C-alpha positions as CSV (number, residue, x, y, z in Angstrom):
1,M,-57.2,-55.0,65.6
2,P,-59.5,-54.2,62.7
3,Y,-58.1,-53.5,59.2
4,A,-59.1,-51.5,56.1
5,V,-57.8,-51.2,52.5
6,K,-56.5,-47.6,52.0
7,H,-55.2,-45.7,49.0
8,K,-51.4,-45.3,49.5
9,D,-51.3,-41.5,49.0
10,K,-54.8,-40.3,49.8
11,D,-57.1,-40.8,52.8
12,L,-59.6,-43.0,50.7
13,Y,-60.7,-46.5,51.3
14,I,-62.5,-49.5,49.7
15,S,-66.2,-48.9,50.1
16,G,-68.3,-50.7,52.7
17,T,-71.6,-49.1,51.8
18,T,-74.1,-48.6,48.9
19,S,-75.3,-45.4,50.4
20,E,-75.8,-42.5,48.0
21,K,-74.5,-40.2,50.8
22,A,-70.9,-41.6,50.3
23,A,-69.0,-39.5,47.8
24,R,-67.2,-41.8,45.3
25,Y,-63.7,-40.9,44.2
26,D,-61.3,-42.4,41.7
27,H,-61.7,-46.2,41.4
28,G,-64.9,-46.1,43.6
29,L,-62.9,-45.3,46.8
30,V,-64.7,-43.5,49.7
31,E,-63.9,-41.5,52.8
32,K,-63.0,-43.2,56.0
33,E,-66.5,-43.2,57.6
34,Y,-67.8,-45.3,54.7
35,A,-64.9,-47.7,54.5
36,K,-65.3,-51.4,54.7
37,I,-63.7,-52.7,57.9
38,Y,-62.2,-56.2,58.1
39,A,-61.8,-58.2,61.3
40,T,-58.6,-59.8,60.2
41,E,-55.5,-58.8,58.2
42,S,-55.9,-61.8,55.9
43,G,-59.5,-60.7,55.1
44,A,-58.3,-57.2,54.2
45,K,-55.5,-58.7,52.0
46,S,-58.0,-60.9,50.2
47,A,-60.3,-57.9,49.6
48,R,-57.4,-56.0,48.2
49,G,-56.7,-58.7,45.7
50,Q,-60.4,-59.0,44.7
51,W,-60.7,-55.2,44.3
52,A,-57.8,-55.2,41.8
53,L,-59.3,-57.8,39.5
54,T,-60.1,-56.8,36.0
55,M,-61.4,-58.5,32.9
56,D,-58.9,-59.3,30.2
57,R,-59.9,-61.3,27.1
58,Y,-62.7,-63.2,28.8
59,E,-60.8,-64.0,32.0
60,L,-60.3,-62.2,35.3
61,V,-56.7,-61.1,36.0
62,R,-55.1,-59.0,38.7
63,D,-54.4,-55.4,37.6
64,Q,-51.0,-54.9,39.3
65,A,-51.3,-51.1,39.0
66,M,-54.6,-51.2,40.9
67,Y,-53.2,-53.6,43.4
68,D,-50.2,-51.4,44.1
69,L,-52.5,-48.3,44.5
70,V,-53.8,-49.5,47.8
71,E,-52.5,-51.0,51.0
72,V,-53.8,-52.8,54.1
73,V,-53.8,-50.6,57.2
74,E,-54.8,-51.0,60.9
75,V,-57.9,-48.9,61.7
76,K,-57.8,-46.9,64.9
77,F,-61.0,-45.6,66.3
């Protein structure tokens, strides 16, 4: 089953496109048709962690609020 990283409260996802047709919402999230789809759950979990990284005093750290904003979900076509 394929997976995506989705906003917990809204129907928005981590982007899988650079297309200008995709409307960007808070934190660069996009609508489902432009979502990045992952073949495995572990791939989606890794992407969630990477998406939540932020720079803090010259080092990358995970922004827990950003991490908690999204969740890994199964994608149904």
